[in-house]
N, C-alpha and C positions, 0 to 999 in steps of 0.2 A: 722392510719385512714385515709383512702382514703381523698383527698383533696376535691372532690366533697360532701362527706357526713359531712364536719364538719359544714359548713355555714347551711345547713339544721337543723342540731341539735342544734345550735346557735338558730336560728329562733324558732324551737318548743321549746326550754328552754324559749324564750322571751314570745312567745304565750302563755306558762302555767303560766308563773307569771303574765303577763296582765290577763289572765282568773283566774287565783286566785283572785284576786283583785274584777275582775267582780262576780265571785263566792260569794265571803265576801258581795258584795251588794245585789245580788240575793238573795241568803239564809236569810240574815238578813232581808232585807225588806218583802219576802216571810212570814217568821216566825211571824215577828210582825203584818202583815196585817193578817194574818191567825188567830191570837190569837184575833184579834179585829173583830171579823166574827159579821157583822152586823146582829141584827136579822130577819129572814124571808128571807134572801137572798139565792134562792136558785144556787148552785153551786159556792158559795164562793171560796173555793180553787182555781178554776179554775182561776177566778178574779185576787184574790191575785198572783196567780204565773204569769200572763200575766202583771200585773203592774211591778212587781219586775223585769221581763226579760226586759221590756222596759229602765228599770233604768239602768240595768247591759251592756245592748249594748250600750248606751251613755257613760259608763266607758270604756268599750271595743274599742268603736272606735277610742278614743281618745289614748288610751295605743297602740293598734295594730299600728294605721295610724303613730305615732309619733318615737315609738320603734321596734315594732316587725318585721314591712315591710318596714321601712323606707329605705332600702339599694335599695329598688324599686324604689325609687325617688317619688319625688311628681308631681302628674298628673295635668296638668292643667284645667280637668273636675272634680273639686272636688264634685260638686253637685252629678254628675251622679255615682262617686266613693260612694260618700254617699250612694245613693239609693242602689246600688250593693251590699254594706255592710250591709244594713240595711234589703234585700231581703236573704242575705246569712245567717243572724243573725237569722231572723225569722224562716228559713228552719231547722238551729240547733235547734232553742228553739221548733219547733214543735214536735220535738223527745221528749225532756223532758214533754212536756204538754201531748203527746201522752202516755208516759210512766204513768204519774199521772193519766190521765183518765182509764186507763187500770186498773192499781192498785187500784184507789178508787172507780170507780164505777162497773167495771166487776167483780174484785177480791171482792172487797167490805171490803178493807183494808184502814178504813178511821181514823185511829191514825195520831197524828200529826208525828209519826216517821215513819209510812209506807208513810205518804204523801213526807217527805223529803227524806227517801231512794230513792223513786220510781223517783221522779223529779229531786233532788239535788245530788244524786250520780249515780244512772242508766242512768237517760236521761240526766245528765250532761255529764257523757263519752262518750256516742253515740252522742249525738248532738256535742261535741266538735269535733269529729272527722271528721262530715260534715262539720264544719265551717270551719275548719284549711284548708282543701281541696279546699273549696271553696272561702276561702281569698286568699291562694296561686295560685289557677289556673285561678281566675276571676277577683278578685275586685282588687288586688295589682299586679296583671300580668303585664308585658309589653303589652303594645297596639300595635298590628300588624295592618298594612293597612289590609283590608278586604279579599282581593286576596291571602295575605301571611298566614292569619290565616286560610283561606280554605284549603290550600295546607298543614299546618301543622296537619289539622282536619284529612285529607285523608290519609296521611301517616301510 
């Protein structure tokens, strides 16, 4: 295996483990909240998913910052990093919400199983790809001076 590929595979494996823990939090909380559907709340599965996603983002923040991307070093601008992590996580989560919304409302697949497949399988896989790239390239990436960053982007 080429020496360049090994660190990426280790990072991807760690990302998967952290994501697995986040998945348990997300799917477990989503399932519990969905089952507790308040009478008369239109769109409850969407609210339940949004709540479970926020909880999973918090778990993933800790795991990815302290384990997956720790080799990138700690940045001094933790607040900015946290905001970037939240934005990247929300972008990936919008993918899961879009999958759930399409399945539930456009295809009218409204069972608990259908909601979980669309949100926690299809949406999770697609959203995870978006998040990994965003975390690696943006959130936990080495910060360069603006001029160097523009030069790299142009190349």
